[in-house]
C-alpha positions as CSV (number, residue, x, y, z in Angstrom):
1,M,127.4,93.0,118.2
2,E,125.6,95.9,116.4
3,K,122.3,94.5,114.7
4,V,121.7,95.6,111.2
5,I,118.9,95.6,109.3
6,V,119.1,96.4,105.1
7,F,116.6,98.1,103.1
8,I,117.1,97.2,99.3
9,D,114.9,99.8,96.6
10,G,115.0,96.8,94.1
11,Y,114.0,98.8,91.0
12,N,116.8,101.4,91.7
13,L,119.4,97.9,92.0
14,Y,118.1,96.6,88.9
15,H,118.7,99.5,87.2
16,A,122.4,100.2,88.2
17,I,123.1,96.9,87.8
18,N,121.3,97.0,83.7
19,N,123.6,100.2,83.0
20,L,126.9,98.0,84.4
21,K,126.1,95.7,81.2
22,K,126.7,92.9,83.7
23,P,123.5,90.9,83.7
24,H,124.6,88.2,85.8
25,L,124.5,90.5,88.9
26,K,121.0,90.7,88.8
27,W,120.7,87.3,90.2
28,V,122.9,88.1,92.9
29,N,121.9,86.9,96.6
30,L,120.9,90.0,98.5
31,F,121.3,88.3,102.1
32,N,124.8,87.5,101.5
33,L,126.0,90.5,99.4
34,A,124.3,92.5,103.0
35,K,127.1,90.2,104.9
36,Q,129.6,91.4,102.7
37,F,129.5,95.1,103.9
38,A,128.2,94.3,107.6
39,R,130.5,91.4,108.6
40,P,130.8,89.9,111.6
41,D,134.1,90.0,112.2
42,H,133.6,93.5,112.1
43,G,131.1,93.6,115.1
44,F,127.9,93.5,112.6
45,E,125.1,91.1,112.6
46,I,122.5,91.3,109.5
47,I,119.2,90.5,111.4
48,R,116.8,91.2,108.3
49,V,117.1,91.9,104.9
50,K,114.1,93.7,103.1
51,F,114.1,94.1,99.1
52,F,111.3,96.2,98.2
53,T,109.8,95.8,94.2
54,A,106.9,95.6,92.2
55,P,106.1,92.8,89.8
56,P,106.5,93.6,85.8
57,L,102.7,92.3,85.3
58,H,103.3,94.9,81.9
59,K,106.1,93.2,80.7
60,A,106.5,89.8,78.5
61,T,105.6,86.5,80.5
62,E,109.3,85.5,80.2
63,V,110.1,88.8,82.2
64,Q,107.4,88.1,84.5
65,K,108.9,84.3,85.1
66,R,112.2,85.5,85.6
67,Y,110.8,87.7,87.9
68,S,109.2,85.1,90.0
69,T,111.8,82.9,89.8
70,Y,114.6,85.5,91.6
71,T,112.0,87.0,94.3
72,K,111.5,82.8,95.2
73,A,115.1,82.7,95.3
74,L,115.5,85.5,97.5
75,K,112.9,84.4,100.1
76,H,114.5,80.9,100.1
77,C,117.8,82.9,101.1
78,G,116.0,84.8,103.9
79,V,115.3,88.1,101.9
80,E,111.9,89.4,102.7
81,V,110.2,90.4,99.4
82,V,107.6,93.9,99.6
83,E,105.8,94.2,96.7
84,G,104.5,97.5,95.5
85,K,102.9,98.0,91.8
86,F,103.5,99.4,88.3
87,K,101.0,102.4,87.5
88,Q,100.2,102.5,83.9
89,K,101.1,106.4,82.6
90,L,99.6,108.2,79.2
91,L,102.9,110.1,77.7
92,T,101.9,112.6,75.1
93,Y,104.4,114.3,72.7
94,K,104.6,116.5,69.8
95,D,106.8,116.1,66.9
96,V,108.9,118.3,65.1
97,D,105.5,119.4,62.9
98,G,103.6,119.9,66.2
99,K,101.4,116.5,66.0
100,S,100.8,115.5,69.1
101,F,101.0,111.3,69.7
102,T,100.3,109.2,72.9
103,R,101.7,106.0,74.3
104,I,101.3,104.1,76.8
105,S,104.1,104.0,79.7
106,H,104.5,102.2,83.5
107,E,106.3,103.6,86.4
108,E,107.0,101.6,89.6
109,K,105.1,103.0,92.5
110,E,105.0,102.0,96.2
111,S,108.2,100.8,96.7
112,D,109.5,104.6,98.8
113,V,106.1,104.2,100.9
114,N,106.7,100.9,101.5
115,I,110.4,101.3,102.3
116,A,109.4,104.5,105.0
117,L,106.8,102.1,106.6
118,A,109.0,99.1,106.9
119,I,111.7,101.5,108.5
120,L,108.9,102.9,110.9
121,E,107.1,99.0,111.6
122,D,111.1,98.2,112.8
123,I,111.5,101.0,115.3
124,P,109.7,99.1,118.2
125,R,111.9,96.0,117.6
126,L,115.1,98.2,117.1
127,F,114.6,100.1,120.4
128,K,113.1,96.8,122.0
129,D,116.3,94.8,121.8
130,F,119.2,96.8,120.1
131,D,120.7,100.4,119.3
132,I,118.8,101.9,116.0
133,K,121.1,101.1,112.9
134,F,119.9,102.0,109.2
135,D,121.6,100.9,106.0
136,V,120.0,102.0,102.9
137,I,121.5,100.1,100.4
138,D,120.6,102.4,97.3
139,N,122.4,104.8,94.8
140,K,119.2,106.8,94.0
141,I,116.9,106.9,96.7
142,K,117.4,110.6,97.4
143,N,113.7,111.3,98.1
144,L,113.6,109.6,100.7
145,E,116.7,111.3,102.5
146,T,114.5,114.0,104.1
147,E,112.1,111.4,105.5
148,I,115.0,109.2,107.4
149,D,116.5,112.6,108.8
150,N,113.4,113.1,109.9
151,L,113.0,109.7,111.4
152,R,116.3,109.8,112.9
153,K,115.5,113.1,114.8
154,F,112.5,111.8,116.0
155,C,114.4,108.7,117.3
156,E,117.0,110.9,119.0
157,C,114.0,112.5,120.6
158,I,112.7,109.5,122.2
159,V,116.4,107.9,123.4
């Protein structure tokens, strides 16, 4: 059996599901979903699923409660939840008359770094126990491709 660790960028997953306009998918059991892609009858064993996210502390209380409920449910199902944070950002705009105005926005931070660090942390386990296997579930994680390629090249040099 090939061992598989799944890394999920929660922010991008959330927005991809939101774009589908199917809110019930936001409550998916990510461990079971991963098992559908890496099935034992195809020679795979999921040993770890890591979900990278950030608590929406800048959102309404109800949003925060749903987030908390979902991350608790994920942990109960065996998913490791790794939290980053949102950073406040000031955006300045100009209207058609050239008048400037500013509004506060928030952007998710640290998930990409946390994913890269998690991959690095798992390398010793991967070499000690089994062949290396990287699975990243995220259709918008382009900014990590270079780091993952470099990591793969590094791993090939060691083997």
